[in-house]
C-alpha positions as a Markdown table, in Angstrom:
| # | Residue | x | y | z |
|---|---|---|---|---|
| 1 | Met | 4.3 | 35.1 | 21.1 |
| 2 | Leu | 2.6 | 31.7 | 21.3 |
| 3 | Tyr | 3.8 | 28.9 | 19.0 |
| 4 | Lys | 0.8 | 27.6 | 17.1 |
| 5 | Gln | 0.5 | 24.9 | 14.5 |
| 6 | Glu | -2.7 | 24.0 | 12.7 |
| 7 | Ser | -3.9 | 22.1 | 9.6 |
| 8 | Gly | -2.7 | 23.7 | 6.4 |
| 9 | Trp | -6.0 | 23.0 | 4.8 |
| 10 | Lys | -7.6 | 25.7 | 7.0 |
| 11 | Gln | -5.5 | 28.3 | 5.1 |
| 12 | Leu | -7.0 | 27.3 | 1.8 |
| 13 | Lys | -10.3 | 27.7 | 0.0 |
| 14 | Gly | -12.0 | 26.2 | -3.0 |
| 15 | Glu | -9.7 | 26.5 | -6.0 |
| 16 | Glu | -6.5 | 26.5 | -3.9 |
| 17 | Arg | -7.5 | 23.2 | -2.3 |
| 18 | Gln | -8.3 | 21.7 | -5.7 |
| 19 | Glu | -4.9 | 22.8 | -7.1 |
| 20 | Ile | -3.2 | 20.8 | -4.4 |
| 21 | Ile | -5.4 | 17.7 | -5.1 |
| 22 | Asn | -4.5 | 18.1 | -8.8 |
| 23 | Phe | -0.8 | 18.5 | -8.0 |
| 24 | Cys | -0.8 | 15.0 | -6.4 |
| 25 | Glu | -2.1 | 13.1 | -9.4 |
| 26 | Pro | 1.3 | 12.7 | -11.1 |
| 27 | Tyr | 2.7 | 11.5 | -7.7 |
| 28 | Lys | 0.0 | 8.8 | -7.5 |
| 29 | Ala | 0.8 | 7.7 | -11.1 |
| 30 | Phe | 4.5 | 7.6 | -10.3 |
| 31 | Leu | 3.9 | 5.4 | -7.2 |
| 32 | Asn | 2.0 | 3.0 | -9.5 |
| 33 | Lys | 4.8 | 2.9 | -12.0 |
| 34 | Ala | 7.8 | 2.7 | -9.7 |
| 35 | Lys | 7.3 | 0.2 | -6.9 |
| 36 | Thr | 10.9 | -0.9 | -6.4 |
| 37 | Glu | 14.2 | 1.0 | -5.9 |
| 38 | Arg | 15.4 | 0.1 | -9.4 |
| 39 | Glu | 12.2 | 1.3 | -11.0 |
| 40 | Phe | 12.2 | 4.6 | -9.0 |
| 41 | Val | 15.7 | 5.4 | -10.1 |
| 42 | Ile | 15.2 | 4.6 | -13.7 |
| 43 | Glu | 11.9 | 6.6 | -14.0 |
| 44 | Ser | 13.4 | 9.5 | -12.1 |
| 45 | Gln | 16.4 | 9.6 | -14.4 |
| 46 | Lys | 14.0 | 9.8 | -17.4 |
| 47 | Leu | 12.3 | 12.8 | -15.8 |
| 48 | Ala | 15.6 | 14.5 | -15.2 |
| 49 | Glu | 16.9 | 13.9 | -18.7 |
| 50 | Glu | 13.6 | 15.4 | -20.1 |
| 51 | Arg | 14.5 | 18.5 | -18.1 |
| 52 | Gly | 18.0 | 18.8 | -19.5 |
| 53 | Phe | 20.1 | 16.8 | -17.0 |
| 54 | Val | 23.0 | 14.9 | -18.6 |
| 55 | Asp | 25.5 | 12.2 | -17.4 |
| 56 | Ala | 28.1 | 14.0 | -15.3 |
| 57 | Met | 30.8 | 11.7 | -16.6 |
| 58 | Ser | 30.2 | 13.0 | -20.1 |
| 59 | Lys | 31.2 | 16.5 | -19.1 |
| 60 | Asp | 34.9 | 17.5 | -18.7 |
| 61 | Val | 34.1 | 20.9 | -17.2 |
| 62 | Leu | 31.1 | 21.9 | -15.0 |
| 63 | Asn | 30.0 | 25.5 | -15.0 |
| 64 | Pro | 27.3 | 27.3 | -12.9 |
| 65 | Gly | 23.8 | 26.3 | -14.0 |
| 66 | Asp | 24.9 | 22.9 | -15.5 |
| 67 | Lys | 22.5 | 20.0 | -14.7 |
| 68 | Val | 24.0 | 16.6 | -14.3 |
| 69 | Phe | 23.3 | 13.1 | -12.9 |
| 70 | Phe | 25.1 | 10.1 | -11.6 |
| 71 | Asn | 23.5 | 6.6 | -11.7 |
| 72 | Leu | 25.0 | 3.8 | -9.6 |
| 73 | Arg | 23.7 | 0.4 | -10.7 |
| 74 | Asp | 20.1 | 1.7 | -11.0 |
| 75 | Lys | 20.0 | 1.8 | -7.2 |
| 76 | Asn | 21.4 | 5.3 | -6.5 |
| 77 | Leu | 20.7 | 8.4 | -8.4 |
| 78 | Val | 22.3 | 11.8 | -7.9 |
| 79 | Leu | 20.9 | 14.9 | -9.6 |
| 80 | Ala | 23.0 | 18.1 | -9.3 |
| 81 | Val | 22.5 | 21.7 | -10.3 |
| 82 | Ile | 25.9 | 23.4 | -10.2 |
| 83 | Gly | 25.8 | 26.6 | -8.2 |
| 84 | Ser | 27.6 | 29.9 | -8.6 |
| 85 | Glu | 29.7 | 29.5 | -5.5 |
| 86 | Asn | 32.8 | 27.3 | -5.2 |
| 87 | Ile | 31.9 | 23.8 | -4.1 |
| 88 | Ser | 34.2 | 24.1 | -1.1 |
| 89 | Glu | 31.7 | 26.7 | 0.3 |
| 90 | Gly | 29.2 | 23.9 | 0.8 |
| 91 | Val | 26.4 | 22.0 | -0.9 |
| 92 | Asn | 22.7 | 21.8 | -0.2 |
| 93 | Phe | 21.8 | 18.1 | -0.1 |
| 94 | Val | 18.3 | 16.5 | 0.0 |
| 95 | Val | 18.8 | 12.8 | 0.6 |
| 96 | Ser | 15.9 | 10.3 | 0.3 |
| 97 | His | 15.8 | 6.6 | 0.2 |
| 98 | Val | 13.9 | 4.7 | -2.5 |
| 99 | Asp | 13.7 | 1.2 | -1.0 |
| 100 | Ser | 10.6 | 0.1 | 0.9 |
| 101 | Pro | 9.6 | -2.9 | 3.0 |
| 102 | Arg | 8.7 | -5.8 | 0.8 |
| 103 | Leu | 9.1 | -9.6 | 0.3 |
| 104 | Asp | 12.2 | -10.8 | -1.6 |
| 105 | Leu | 12.3 | -14.2 | -3.2 |
| 106 | Lys | 14.9 | -16.6 | -1.8 |
| 107 | Gln | 17.7 | -17.8 | -4.1 |
| 108 | Lys | 16.1 | -21.2 | -4.5 |
| 109 | Pro | 12.4 | -20.2 | -4.0 |
| 110 | Leu | 10.3 | -22.6 | -6.1 |
| 111 | Tyr | 8.8 | -25.8 | -4.7 |
| 112 | Glu | 5.6 | -27.9 | -4.8 |
| 113 | Asp | 3.5 | -29.0 | -1.9 |
| 114 | Ser | -0.1 | -30.4 | -1.9 |
| 115 | Glu | -0.2 | -29.9 | -5.7 |
| 116 | Phe | 0.4 | -26.1 | -5.4 |
| 117 | Gly | 3.4 | -24.3 | -6.8 |
| 118 | Leu | 4.9 | -22.0 | -4.1 |
| 119 | Leu | 7.6 | -19.5 | -3.7 |
| 120 | Lys | 9.7 | -19.0 | -0.5 |
| 121 | Thr | 10.3 | -15.4 | 0.5 |
| 122 | His | 12.5 | -13.4 | 2.9 |
| 123 | Tyr | 10.9 | -10.2 | 4.2 |
| 124 | Tyr | 12.9 | -7.0 | 3.7 |
| 125 | Gly | 12.8 | -4.3 | 6.3 |
| 126 | Gly | 10.5 | -3.8 | 9.2 |
| 127 | Val | 7.1 | -5.3 | 8.4 |
| 128 | Lys | 4.1 | -6.6 | 10.3 |
| 129 | Lys | 4.1 | -9.9 | 8.6 |
| 130 | Tyr | 0.5 | -10.7 | 9.0 |
| 131 | Gln | -0.4 | -7.6 | 6.9 |
| 132 | Trp | 1.0 | -9.4 | 3.8 |
| 133 | Ala | -1.3 | -12.4 | 3.8 |
| 134 | Ser | -4.4 | -12.8 | 1.7 |
| 135 | Arg | -3.8 | -9.7 | -0.4 |
| 136 | Pro | -2.8 | -9.5 | -4.1 |
| 137 | Leu | 0.9 | -9.2 | -4.6 |
| 138 | Ala | 2.9 | -8.3 | -7.8 |
| 139 | Leu | 6.3 | -9.6 | -8.8 |
| 140 | His | 8.9 | -7.1 | -9.9 |
| 141 | Gly | 12.6 | -7.3 | -10.6 |
| 142 | Val | 15.4 | -8.4 | -12.8 |
| 143 | Val | 17.0 | -11.7 | -13.7 |
| 144 | Ala | 20.6 | -12.0 | -14.8 |
| 145 | Leu | 20.5 | -15.0 | -17.1 |
| 146 | Lys | 23.6 | -17.2 | -17.4 |
| 147 | Ser | 24.0 | -15.9 | -21.0 |
| 148 | Gly | 24.6 | -12.4 | -19.7 |
| 149 | Thr | 21.2 | -11.1 | -20.7 |
| 150 | Lys | 19.3 | -9.1 | -18.1 |
| 151 | Val | 15.5 | -9.7 | -18.1 |
| 152 | Asn | 13.1 | -7.3 | -16.5 |
| 153 | Ile | 10.0 | -8.8 | -14.9 |
| 154 | Thr | 6.7 | -7.2 | -13.9 |
| 155 | Ile | 3.7 | -9.5 | -13.2 |
| 156 | Gly | 0.6 | -8.4 | -11.4 |
| 157 | Glu | 0.2 | -4.7 | -12.2 |
| 158 | Asp | -1.9 | -4.9 | -15.4 |
| 159 | Glu | -5.5 | -5.8 | -14.9 |
| 160 | Ser | -5.1 | -8.8 | -17.1 |
| 161 | Asp | -2.1 | -10.1 | -15.2 |
| 162 | Pro | -2.2 | -12.9 | -12.6 |
| 163 | Val | -1.3 | -11.9 | -9.0 |
| 164 | Phe | 0.3 | -13.8 | -6.2 |
| 165 | Val | -1.1 | -14.5 | -2.7 |
| 166 | Ile | 0.1 | -15.8 | 0.7 |
| 167 | Pro | -2.9 | -18.0 | 1.8 |
| 168 | Asp | -3.9 | -17.2 | 5.4 |
| 169 | Leu | -5.6 | -19.7 | 7.8 |
| 170 | Leu | -9.3 | -19.5 | 8.1 |
| 171 | Pro | -10.8 | -18.4 | 11.5 |
| 172 | His | -12.7 | -21.7 | 11.7 |
| 173 | Leu | -9.4 | -23.7 | 12.1 |
| 174 | Asp | -6.9 | -21.2 | 13.6 |
| 175 | Gln | -7.6 | -21.8 | 17.3 |
| 176 | Lys | -4.8 | -24.2 | 18.1 |
| 177 | Val | -2.3 | -23.2 | 15.4 |
| 178 | Gln | -2.5 | -19.4 | 15.2 |
| 179 | Arg | -4.9 | -17.6 | 17.5 |
| 180 | Asp | -2.7 | -17.5 | 20.6 |
| 181 | Arg | 0.4 | -16.3 | 18.8 |
| 182 | Lys | 1.7 | -12.8 | 19.6 |
| 183 | Ala | 1.2 | -10.2 | 16.8 |
| 184 | Ser | 4.8 | -10.6 | 15.5 |
| 185 | Glu | 4.2 | -14.3 | 14.9 |
| 186 | Val | 0.6 | -14.4 | 13.7 |
| 187 | Leu | 2.3 | -15.2 | 10.4 |
| 188 | Lys | 5.8 | -16.3 | 10.8 |
| 189 | Gly | 8.6 | -15.4 | 8.3 |
| 190 | Ser | 9.0 | -19.1 | 7.5 |
| 191 | Glu | 5.3 | -19.3 | 6.5 |
| 192 | Met | 5.4 | -16.4 | 4.1 |
| 193 | His | 5.2 | -18.6 | 1.0 |
| 194 | Val | 3.4 | -17.4 | -2.1 |
| 195 | Leu | 1.0 | -19.3 | -4.4 |
| 196 | Val | 2.4 | -19.3 | -7.9 |
| 197 | Gly | 0.7 | -22.2 | -9.6 |
| 198 | Ser | -1.9 | -25.0 | -9.4 |
| 199 | Ile | -2.1 | -26.7 | -12.8 |
| 200 | Pro | 0.1 | -29.7 | -13.6 |
| 201 | Cys | 2.1 | -29.8 | -16.8 |
| 202 | Glu | 0.8 | -31.6 | -19.8 |
| 203 | Ile | 3.8 | -33.8 | -20.2 |
| 204 | Thr | 3.4 | -37.4 | -19.1 |
| 205 | Asp | 6.7 | -38.4 | -17.7 |
| 206 | Glu | 7.3 | -40.5 | -14.5 |
| 207 | Asp | 10.6 | -38.7 | -13.9 |
| 208 | Ile | 8.7 | -35.4 | -13.4 |
| 209 | Lys | 7.4 | -35.8 | -9.8 |
| 210 | Asp | 6.5 | -32.1 | -9.2 |
| 211 | Gln | 4.3 | -31.5 | -12.2 |
| 212 | Val | 2.8 | -28.1 | -11.0 |
| 213 | Lys | 6.3 | -26.8 | -10.3 |
| 214 | Tyr | 7.4 | -28.0 | -13.7 |
| 215 | Asn | 4.5 | -26.2 | -15.3 |
| 216 | Val | 5.5 | -23.0 | -13.6 |
| 217 | Leu | 9.0 | -23.4 | -14.8 |
| 218 | Gln | 7.7 | -23.9 | -18.3 |
| 219 | Lys | 5.8 | -20.7 | -18.2 |
| 220 | Leu | 8.8 | -18.8 | -17.0 |
| 221 | Asn | 11.0 | -20.3 | -19.7 |
| 222 | Glu | 8.5 | -19.5 | -22.4 |
| 223 | Gln | 8.0 | -15.8 | -21.3 |
| 224 | Tyr | 11.4 | -14.9 | -19.9 |
| 225 | Asp | 13.9 | -17.6 | -21.1 |
| 226 | Met | 14.4 | -18.5 | -17.4 |
| 227 | Thr | 15.5 | -21.8 | -16.0 |
| 228 | Glu | 15.3 | -22.8 | -12.3 |
| 229 | Ala | 19.0 | -22.0 | -11.8 |
| 230 | Asp | 18.4 | -18.4 | -12.9 |
| 231 | Phe | 16.6 | -17.6 | -9.6 |
| 232 | Ile | 20.1 | -17.6 | -8.1 |
| 233 | Ser | 21.1 | -14.5 | -10.1 |
| 234 | Ala | 17.8 | -12.7 | -9.7 |
| 235 | Glu | 16.5 | -9.8 | -7.7 |
| 236 | Leu | 12.8 | -10.5 | -7.5 |
| 237 | Glu | 10.5 | -8.6 | -5.1 |
| 238 | Leu | 6.9 | -9.1 | -4.2 |
| 239 | Val | 5.0 | -5.8 | -3.6 |
| 240 | Pro | 1.4 | -5.0 | -3.1 |
| 241 | Ala | -0.5 | -5.1 | -6.4 |
| 242 | Glu | -3.0 | -2.4 | -5.4 |
| 243 | Lys | -2.8 | 1.1 | -7.0 |
| 244 | Ala | -2.5 | 4.4 | -5.1 |
| 245 | Arg | -6.0 | 5.6 | -4.2 |
| 246 | Asp | -7.6 | 8.6 | -2.7 |
| 247 | Val | -8.7 | 8.1 | 0.9 |
| 248 | Gly | -11.8 | 9.7 | 2.3 |
| 249 | Leu | -14.9 | 11.4 | 0.8 |
| 250 | Asp | -13.0 | 14.7 | 0.6 |
| 251 | Arg | -10.0 | 13.1 | -1.2 |
| 252 | Gly | -7.5 | 14.8 | 1.1 |
| 253 | Leu | -5.4 | 11.6 | 1.7 |
| 254 | Ile | -3.5 | 9.2 | -0.5 |
| 255 | Gly | -3.4 | 5.5 | 0.4 |
| 256 | Ala | -0.5 | 3.7 | -1.3 |
| 257 | Tyr | 2.4 | 1.3 | -0.9 |
| 258 | Gly | 5.8 | 3.0 | -0.6 |
| 259 | His | 5.1 | 6.5 | 0.7 |
| 260 | Asp | 8.1 | 5.7 | 3.0 |
| 261 | Asp | 10.2 | 7.1 | 1.5 |
| 262 | Arg | 9.0 | 7.8 | -2.0 |
| 263 | Ile | 6.9 | 10.7 | -0.9 |
| 264 | Cys | 10.2 | 12.5 | -0.1 |
| 265 | Ala | 12.1 | 11.1 | -3.0 |
| 266 | Trp | 9.5 | 12.2 | -5.6 |
| 267 | Thr | 9.2 | 15.7 | -4.2 |
| 268 | Ser | 13.0 | 16.0 | -4.0 |
| 269 | Val | 13.3 | 15.0 | -7.7 |
| 270 | Gln | 10.5 | 17.3 | -8.8 |
| 271 | Ser | 11.8 | 20.2 | -6.9 |
| 272 | Ile | 15.4 | 20.0 | -8.3 |
| 273 | Ile | 14.3 | 19.4 | -11.9 |
| 274 | Gly | 12.0 | 22.4 | -11.5 |
| 275 | Leu | 14.8 | 24.8 | -10.4 |
| 276 | Asp | 14.5 | 27.7 | -13.0 |
| 277 | His | 17.7 | 29.6 | -12.0 |
| 278 | Thr | 21.3 | 29.0 | -10.9 |
| 279 | Pro | 21.5 | 28.5 | -7.2 |
| 280 | Glu | 24.3 | 30.1 | -5.1 |
| 281 | Arg | 25.2 | 26.7 | -3.6 |
| 282 | Thr | 25.3 | 23.6 | -5.7 |
| 283 | Ala | 22.1 | 21.7 | -5.2 |
| 284 | Val | 22.2 | 17.9 | -4.9 |
| 285 | Cys | 19.3 | 15.4 | -4.8 |
| 286 | Phe | 20.6 | 12.0 | -3.7 |
| 287 | Leu | 18.4 | 8.9 | -3.9 |
| 288 | Val | 19.8 | 6.1 | -1.8 |
| 289 | Asp | 19.1 | 2.4 | -1.4 |
| 290 | Lys | 19.1 | -0.1 | 1.6 |
| 291 | Glu | 17.9 | 2.4 | 4.3 |
| 292 | Glu | 15.3 | 0.0 | 5.5 |
| 293 | Ile | 17.9 | -2.6 | 6.4 |
| 294 | Gly | 20.6 | -0.3 | 7.8 |
| 295 | Ser | 22.0 | 1.5 | 4.8 |
| 296 | Asn | 24.6 | -1.3 | 4.3 |
| 297 | Gly | 25.8 | -2.7 | 1.0 |
| 298 | Ser | 27.4 | -1.0 | -2.0 |
| 299 | Thr | 24.3 | 1.0 | -2.8 |
| 300 | Gly | 23.5 | 2.1 | 0.8 |
| 301 | Leu | 24.7 | 5.3 | 2.3 |
| 302 | Glu | 27.3 | 3.4 | 4.3 |
| 303 | Ser | 29.1 | 2.7 | 0.9 |
| 304 | Arg | 30.5 | 6.2 | 0.9 |
| 305 | Tyr | 29.3 | 6.8 | -2.7 |
| 306 | Ile | 28.8 | 10.4 | -1.6 |
| 307 | Glu | 32.5 | 10.8 | -1.5 |
| 308 | His | 32.9 | 9.4 | -5.1 |
| 309 | Phe | 30.4 | 11.7 | -6.8 |
| 310 | Met | 31.5 | 14.8 | -4.8 |
| 311 | Glu | 35.1 | 14.2 | -5.9 |
| 312 | Glu | 33.9 | 13.8 | -9.5 |
| 313 | Leu | 32.0 | 17.1 | -9.2 |
| 314 | Ala | 34.9 | 19.0 | -7.7 |
| 315 | Ala | 37.4 | 17.7 | -10.3 |
| 316 | Arg | 35.2 | 19.2 | -13.1 |
| 317 | Met | 34.8 | 22.6 | -11.5 |
| 318 | Pro | 37.5 | 25.1 | -12.5 |
| 319 | Ala | 37.6 | 26.7 | -9.0 |
| 320 | Ser | 38.2 | 23.4 | -7.2 |
| 321 | Lys | 39.8 | 20.9 | -9.6 |
| 322 | Asp | 43.3 | 21.6 | -8.2 |
| 323 | Asp | 42.2 | 21.8 | -4.5 |
| 324 | Arg | 42.7 | 18.4 | -2.9 |
| 325 | His | 40.9 | 19.5 | 0.2 |
| 326 | Ala | 37.8 | 20.9 | -1.6 |
| 327 | Val | 35.5 | 18.0 | -0.9 |
| 328 | Arg | 36.5 | 17.7 | 2.8 |
| 329 | Arg | 35.8 | 21.5 | 3.3 |
| 330 | Ser | 32.6 | 21.2 | 1.2 |
| 331 | Phe | 31.2 | 18.6 | 3.6 |
| 332 | Trp | 31.9 | 20.6 | 6.7 |
| 333 | Asn | 30.2 | 23.7 | 5.1 |
| 334 | Ser | 27.2 | 21.7 | 3.7 |
| 335 | Arg | 23.6 | 21.4 | 4.8 |
| 336 | Ala | 21.4 | 18.4 | 4.3 |
| 337 | Leu | 17.8 | 17.5 | 4.7 |
| 338 | Ser | 17.6 | 13.8 | 5.5 |
| 339 | Ser | 14.2 | 13.6 | 3.7 |
| 340 | Asp | 12.4 | 10.8 | 5.5 |
| 341 | Val | 9.0 | 10.3 | 7.0 |
| 342 | Asn | 7.7 | 10.5 | 10.6 |
| 343 | Ala | 4.9 | 8.7 | 12.5 |
| 344 | Gly | 1.8 | 10.9 | 12.2 |
| 345 | Leu | -0.6 | 11.1 | 15.2 |
| 346 | Asn | -2.8 | 8.0 | 14.9 |
| 347 | Pro | -6.3 | 8.6 | 16.1 |
| 348 | Leu | -6.8 | 5.0 | 17.1 |
| 349 | Phe | -3.5 | 4.6 | 19.1 |
| 350 | Lys | -2.8 | 8.1 | 20.5 |
| 351 | Gln | -1.2 | 6.5 | 23.6 |
| 352 | Val | 2.0 | 5.8 | 21.7 |
| 353 | His | 2.5 | 9.4 | 20.9 |
| 354 | Asp | 3.3 | 12.6 | 22.8 |
| 355 | Ser | 0.4 | 14.5 | 21.3 |
| 356 | Gln | 2.1 | 17.8 | 22.1 |
| 357 | Asn | 5.2 | 16.8 | 20.1 |
| 358 | Ala | 3.7 | 14.4 | 17.5 |
| 359 | Ser | 3.5 | 15.3 | 13.8 |
| 360 | Arg | 0.1 | 15.4 | 12.1 |
| 361 | Leu | -1.1 | 14.8 | 8.6 |
| 362 | Gly | -2.0 | 18.0 | 6.8 |
| 363 | Tyr | 0.3 | 20.2 | 9.0 |
| 364 | Gly | 3.1 | 20.5 | 6.4 |
| 365 | Ile | 6.7 | 19.3 | 6.3 |
| 366 | Val | 7.9 | 17.7 | 9.5 |
| 367 | Leu | 11.2 | 18.9 | 11.0 |
| 368 | Thr | 12.4 | 16.0 | 13.2 |
| 369 | Lys | 15.3 | 17.3 | 15.3 |
| 370 | Tyr | 16.2 | 13.8 | 16.5 |
| 371 | Thr | 15.0 | 10.2 | 16.0 |
| 372 | Gly | 16.5 | 7.2 | 17.7 |
| 373 | Ala | 15.4 | 5.2 | 20.7 |
| 374 | Arg | 16.4 | 4.6 | 24.3 |
| 375 | Gly | 18.0 | 8.0 | 25.0 |
| 376 | Lys | 18.2 | 9.2 | 21.4 |
| 377 | Asn | 20.4 | 6.2 | 20.5 |
| 378 | Gly | 21.2 | 6.1 | 16.8 |
| 379 | Ser | 20.1 | 9.8 | 16.3 |
| 380 | Asn | 21.7 | 12.7 | 14.6 |
| 381 | Asp | 20.1 | 15.4 | 16.9 |
| 382 | Ala | 20.4 | 18.5 | 14.7 |
| 383 | Asp | 22.0 | 21.6 | 16.2 |
| 384 | Ala | 19.8 | 24.5 | 17.3 |
| 385 | Glu | 21.4 | 27.0 | 14.8 |
| 386 | Phe | 20.5 | 24.8 | 11.8 |
| 387 | Val | 16.9 | 24.4 | 13.0 |
| 388 | Gly | 16.7 | 28.1 | 13.4 |
| 389 | Glu | 17.9 | 28.7 | 9.8 |
| 390 | Leu | 15.3 | 26.4 | 8.5 |
| 391 | Arg | 12.5 | 28.0 | 10.5 |
| 392 | Ala | 13.5 | 31.3 | 9.0 |
| 393 | Leu | 13.8 | 29.9 | 5.5 |
| 394 | Phe | 10.4 | 28.2 | 5.5 |
| 395 | Asp | 8.6 | 31.2 | 7.2 |
| 396 | Ser | 10.1 | 33.6 | 4.6 |
| 397 | His | 8.6 | 31.4 | 1.8 |
| 398 | Asp | 5.3 | 31.0 | 3.7 |
| 399 | Ile | 5.8 | 27.2 | 3.9 |
| 400 | Thr | 3.7 | 25.3 | 6.4 |
| 401 | Trp | 5.9 | 23.3 | 8.7 |
| 402 | Gln | 5.8 | 21.5 | 12.0 |
| 403 | Thr | 8.0 | 19.6 | 14.4 |
| 404 | Gly | 7.7 | 15.9 | 15.2 |
| 405 | Met | 9.0 | 13.0 | 17.2 |
| 406 | Leu | 8.9 | 9.3 | 16.3 |
| 407 | Gly | 6.6 | 8.3 | 19.2 |
| 408 | Glu | 6.5 | 8.9 | 22.9 |
| 409 | Val | 9.7 | 8.3 | 25.0 |
| 410 | Asp | 10.4 | 4.6 | 25.5 |
| 411 | Glu | 7.6 | 3.5 | 23.2 |
| 412 | Gly | 10.1 | 2.3 | 20.5 |
| 413 | Gly | 11.7 | 4.5 | 17.9 |
| 414 | Gly | 13.7 | 4.3 | 14.7 |
| 415 | Gly | 16.4 | 5.9 | 12.6 |
| 416 | Thr | 17.2 | 7.4 | 9.2 |
| 417 | Val | 20.2 | 8.2 | 7.1 |
| 418 | Ala | 20.7 | 11.5 | 9.0 |
| 419 | Met | 23.5 | 10.3 | 11.2 |
| 420 | Leu | 25.4 | 8.9 | 8.2 |
| 421 | Leu | 25.4 | 12.3 | 6.6 |
| 422 | Ala | 26.3 | 14.0 | 9.8 |
| 423 | Gln | 29.4 | 11.8 | 10.1 |
| 424 | Tyr | 30.9 | 13.9 | 7.3 |
| 425 | Gly | 30.3 | 17.1 | 9.3 |
| 426 | Ile | 27.3 | 18.0 | 7.2 |
| 427 | Arg | 24.7 | 19.9 | 9.2 |
| 428 | Thr | 21.7 | 17.6 | 8.9 |
| 429 | Ile | 18.1 | 17.3 | 10.0 |
| 430 | Asp | 15.2 | 15.0 | 9.1 |
| 431 | Ala | 12.6 | 16.7 | 7.1 |
| 432 | Gly | 9.7 | 14.9 | 5.4 |
| 433 | Ala | 6.1 | 13.7 | 5.7 |
| 434 | Ala | 3.9 | 12.5 | 8.5 |
| 435 | Leu | 2.3 | 9.1 | 7.7 |
| 436 | Leu | -0.2 | 6.8 | 9.2 |
| 437 | Ser | 0.2 | 3.0 | 8.9 |
| 438 | Met | 3.9 | 3.4 | 8.1 |
| 439 | His | 5.6 | 0.2 | 6.7 |
| 440 | Ser | 2.3 | -1.3 | 5.9 |
| 441 | Pro | 1.2 | -2.3 | 2.4 |
| 442 | Met | -1.2 | 0.7 | 2.4 |
| 443 | Glu | 0.5 | 3.8 | 4.0 |
| 444 | Ile | -1.5 | 7.0 | 4.3 |
| 445 | Ala | -0.3 | 10.5 | 3.5 |
| 446 | Ser | -1.9 | 14.0 | 3.2 |
| 447 | Lys | -2.0 | 15.6 | -0.2 |
| 448 | Phe | -1.4 | 19.0 | 1.4 |
| 449 | Asp | 1.9 | 17.7 | 2.8 |
| 450 | Val | 3.0 | 16.4 | -0.6 |
| 451 | His | 2.7 | 19.9 | -2.0 |
| 452 | Glu | 4.3 | 21.6 | 0.9 |
| 453 | Ile | 7.3 | 19.3 | 1.0 |
| 454 | Tyr | 7.8 | 20.0 | -2.7 |
| 455 | Arg | 7.8 | 23.8 | -1.9 |
| 456 | Ala | 10.1 | 23.3 | 1.1 |
| 457 | Tyr | 12.7 | 21.3 | -0.8 |
| 458 | Lys | 12.7 | 23.8 | -3.7 |
| 459 | Ala | 13.3 | 26.7 | -1.3 |
| 460 | Phe | 16.1 | 24.7 | 0.3 |
| 461 | Tyr | 17.8 | 23.9 | -3.0 |
| 462 | Ala | 17.5 | 27.5 | -4.1 |
């Protein structure tokens, strides 16, 4: 029997196609609302609480069917539906990351030059730096004031808000300075400074030499009670100010910032809060931070927070609370979808793909057996038996799926959190969406895939 993959849209007609287009409207709205890892976690917790999830630490005993969450510093969120089986028999994890490439403000970012107020940035994650120039940016984040108060800041999302811009060099004058640079240096990291002001303060004082900078500080103090020193204890991120938009006359695609990896995070949240029965295995949706910079830090998957919340779950379940090996056995019996994206076949640059093994937009959820680079370095490489189980699962639920690779051999490559999950003995595979323009300020995804990924995760949880 020949193995054949084709566009999922071909299977659908009129009303069915429109249902999928309608299904994606809440996703687009969520992308507009949650552009940072903190915002995504906070908004996802709200959705979960509306569907009956409660703080796990408020429960002394967990019984089958209970719905609980853990929130770590508004950077990690765990949603769990307790299954009928003992946790030592294994858990079904869907693990997505909620951080995306962006520009972070430096700790001392504000300065004045040529009568402009400017902010220095440090790019976060793998970006093509030139893509961030001459486009509207919004400022999101939190400031921990010296008083102990935490201030939330969002500027640039409302139509009436100002936005921020990195001024690029005009083509008339770039010949000697910029034109001969290689792509990675068309705009250098040290040049990614953002316009934040241009009007001098009204105060006449010879001691105030940087009057535009002073005026910017006045505005921040008036609106947020900030001083210049408060930048030191702030997490402020610049993200594209554009909204998620339909792409193409047929509206089959979504162009947006942050599909990587929020297309997987949103569907994993939606599918677990939509579970309408008690699963056999405990189902866990785990939203993680810091994947784009190596999963380090106290909120990245390297932090071993997974051990903490699993121990807390096991301690509250009557069948495992006195079993000190329950969590260790659970990991070895568990299955996980490292729900992350893959590079969809790009019609303009097909030469970097193996077209026979490349994932495609509109072909459903992508099973990526291995990622990595240079001989699968940094890859999990899922075992054949687990791949076979997922094939059978998805086929039995009539879910459209495909296989994919992250580019042709020796063209580059990349990694996900899959290998960090596999370190615990968890059987793991990458499973998510194919994207075009990954890591750009406007990534492109298929609406069909959003819907199919939701169905796939729900079947896996159940």
